[in-house]
C-alpha positions in Angstrom: -254.2 141.9 75.7 -255.2 141.4 79.3 -256.9 138.1 78.4 -253.6 136.8 76.8 -251.6 137.8 79.9 -254.1 136.0 82.1 -253.8 132.8 80.0 -250.0 132.9 80.1 -250.1 133.5 83.8 -252.4 130.6 84.4 -250.3 128.3 82.2 -247.2 129.3 84.2 -249.0 128.4 87.5 -250.1 125.0 86.1 -246.5 124.2 84.9 -245.0 125.3 88.2 -247.5 123.2 90.1 -246.7 120.2 87.9 -243.0 120.4 88.6 -243.4 121.0 92.3 -245.8 118.1 92.6 -243.5 115.8 90.6 -240.6 116.8 92.9 -242.7 116.0 95.9 -243.6 112.6 94.6 -240.0 111.8 93.9 -239.1 112.9 97.5 -241.9 110.9 98.9 -241.0 107.8 96.9 -237.2 107.7 96.6 -235.5 104.9 94.6 -235.4 101.7 96.6 -231.9 100.5 97.2 -230.5 97.3 98.8 -227.0 97.6 100.2 -225.3 94.3 101.0 -221.7 93.3 102.0 -220.3 90.0 100.8 -217.3 88.1 102.1 -214.7 86.2 100.2 -212.0 84.2 102.0 -209.4 81.6 101.0 -206.9 79.5 103.0 -203.5 79.0 101.4 -200.0 77.9 102.2 -197.0 80.2 101.7 -194.7 79.3 98.9 -191.8 81.7 99.7 -189.7 81.9 102.9 -187.3 84.7 103.9 -185.0 83.9 106.8 -182.2 86.0 108.3 -179.6 85.5 111.0 -176.6 87.4 112.2 -173.2 86.6 113.6 -170.6 88.8 115.3 -167.0 89.0 116.4 -165.4 91.1 119.2 -161.8 92.2 119.5 -159.8 95.1 120.8 -158.0 95.3 117.4 -160.2 96.1 114.5 -158.3 94.1 111.9 -158.4 91.0 114.2 -162.1 91.4 114.7 -162.6 91.7 110.9 -160.5 88.6 110.3 -162.5 86.6 112.8 -165.8 87.8 111.2 -164.6 86.7 107.8 -163.6 83.3 109.2 -167.1 82.9 110.7 -168.7 84.0 107.5 -167.0 81.2 105.6 -168.1 78.7 108.3 -171.7 79.9 108.0 -171.6 79.7 104.2 -170.2 76.2 104.1 -172.7 75.1 106.8 -175.6 76.4 104.8 -174.4 74.8 101.6 -173.9 71.5 103.3 -177.6 71.6 104.3 -178.6 71.8 100.7 -179.0 75.6 100.3 -177.9 76.9 96.9 -174.9 79.3 97.3 -176.6 81.8 95.0 -179.5 82.3 97.4 -177.2 83.1 100.3 -176.9 86.9 100.7 -174.4 88.5 103.1 -175.1 92.1 104.0 -172.4 94.7 104.7 -170.5 94.6 108.0 -171.7 96.9 110.8 -169.0 98.1 113.2 -169.6 99.3 116.7 -167.0 100.8 119.1 -167.6 99.3 122.6 -167.0 101.6 125.6 -167.8 101.6 129.3 -169.1 104.9 130.6 -167.4 106.2 133.7 -169.1 108.3 136.5 -167.9 110.2 139.5 -170.6 111.0 142.1 -173.2 110.4 139.4 -171.5 112.7 137.0 -170.3 111.4 133.6 -166.5 111.8 133.4 -165.7 109.9 130.2 -165.5 106.3 128.9 -163.1 103.5 128.6 -162.5 101.7 125.3 -163.3 98.0 125.5 -162.9 97.0 121.8 -164.8 96.6 118.6 -167.9 94.6 117.8 -168.4 93.6 114.1 -171.7 92.2 113.0 -172.9 90.8 109.7 -176.4 89.6 108.6 -177.1 86.7 106.2 -180.4 86.5 104.4 -181.9 83.6 102.4 -185.0 83.7 100.1 -186.2 80.4 98.9 -189.3 78.6 97.5 -188.1 75.5 99.3 -190.0 76.4 102.5 -189.5 73.0 104.3 -185.7 73.1 103.8 -185.2 76.6 105.1 -187.5 75.9 108.1 -185.3 72.8 108.9 -182.1 74.8 108.7 -183.5 77.6 110.8 -184.3 75.1 113.6 -180.9 73.5 113.4 -178.7 76.6 113.0 -177.7 76.5 116.7 -175.2 73.8 115.5 -173.0 76.7 114.5 -172.3 77.3 118.2 -170.4 74.1 118.3 -168.2 75.6 115.5 -167.5 78.7 117.6 -169.8 81.0 115.7 -172.0 83.4 117.7 -175.1 83.1 115.5 -178.5 84.6 116.3 -181.4 83.4 114.2 -184.6 85.5 113.4 -188.0 83.9 112.9 -188.7 83.1 109.3 -191.1 85.3 107.3 -193.6 83.7 104.9 -195.0 85.1 101.7 -197.2 84.0 98.8 -196.1 84.7 95.2 -199.5 84.3 93.6 -201.3 86.8 95.7 -202.6 88.9 92.8 -204.4 85.9 91.3 -205.8 84.9 94.7 -207.1 88.4 95.3 -209.0 88.4 92.0 -210.6 85.0 92.9 -211.6 86.3 96.3 -213.2 89.5 94.8 -215.3 87.2 92.6 -216.4 85.1 95.6 -217.2 88.2 97.7 -219.2 89.7 94.9 -221.2 86.5 94.4 -221.8 86.2 98.1 -223.2 89.8 98.2 -225.4 89.2 95.2 -227.0 86.1 96.7 -227.7 88.0 99.9 -229.3 90.9 98.0 -231.5 88.5 96.0 -232.7 86.8 99.3 -233.5 90.2 100.9 -235.5 91.3 97.8 -237.3 88.0 97.7 -238.3 88.2 101.3 -239.6 91.7 100.7 -241.7 90.5 97.8 -239.6 92.3 95.3 -237.0 91.5 92.6 -233.4 92.6 92.4 -232.7 95.3 89.8 -229.6 96.8 88.3 -226.3 97.1 90.2 -225.8 100.7 91.2 -222.3 100.6 92.8 -219.6 98.2 94.0 -216.9 99.0 96.5 -214.1 96.8 97.6 -213.3 96.6 101.3 -210.0 96.1 103.1 -207.8 93.1 102.1 -206.7 91.1 105.1 -204.2 88.2 105.5 -204.1 86.5 108.9 -202.5 83.3 110.2 -204.8 80.3 110.3 -206.1 79.6 113.8 -204.0 82.5 115.1 -206.7 84.6 116.7 -205.3 87.7 115.0 -207.5 90.8 115.0 -208.5 92.5 111.7 -207.1 95.9 111.1 -208.8 98.9 109.5 -205.7 99.4 107.4 -205.5 95.7 106.5 -203.6 93.0 108.4 -200.7 91.3 106.6 -199.4 88.3 108.4 -195.8 87.2 107.6 -195.2 85.0 110.7 -197.5 82.0 109.8 -196.9 79.6 106.9 -200.6 78.7 106.7 -202.7 81.8 106.2 -206.2 83.0 105.5 -206.9 85.8 103.1 -210.2 87.7 103.2 -211.9 90.6 101.5 -215.3 92.3 101.5 -217.4 93.8 98.7 -220.2 96.3 99.3 -222.8 96.2 96.5 -225.8 98.6 96.0 -228.7 97.2 93.9 -232.0 98.8 92.8 -235.2 97.0 93.7 -238.0 96.4 91.2 
């Protein structure tokens, strides 16, 4: 019986030694991994423009101010149509009303206010795929001043309607760029590239071409430039044979 126990005890020691030794070898020779980052970028021209402007009217009588604003609205609408803009793409937002008052002070203490009238303001917005036309109108809109309309124009915003397709193409380019880099590293090390272990997409960025914009950790999204550059990174981990 003692001999059987000794045999079992010896076998247990041998098995434990095997597993401990194997674990040590695995720690001493961890799997070789190459981590690379590839870049994909693409220049493109925006195919959608969004432009806004606002006009206002002032009067001490609210109805008179509203009538004046409505008259200006019709002038703005007809002007835009005369420039070739489709009436269906001209969107007038709701009227904003502000009561104008002058604050009064006595020895630095507020004592009340004097009513000066009402200011009514309305915004017009245009979305169009005819980028060149809207750009031209935005530059010439000051002509409305000659028609008695107090019109303030905002800078146009530019977008791209095929961004999803562009993003897929860029991911493909970034992945290929990373794979080529990994193959070169493995080759220089006298090894061969093995299986892909993981792939992670980086931040998607859109910046204006030749704008000198900084990239953002959260992803830049330029809307002020018609000509843009989109970029994305892919981080790939490969095994090495």
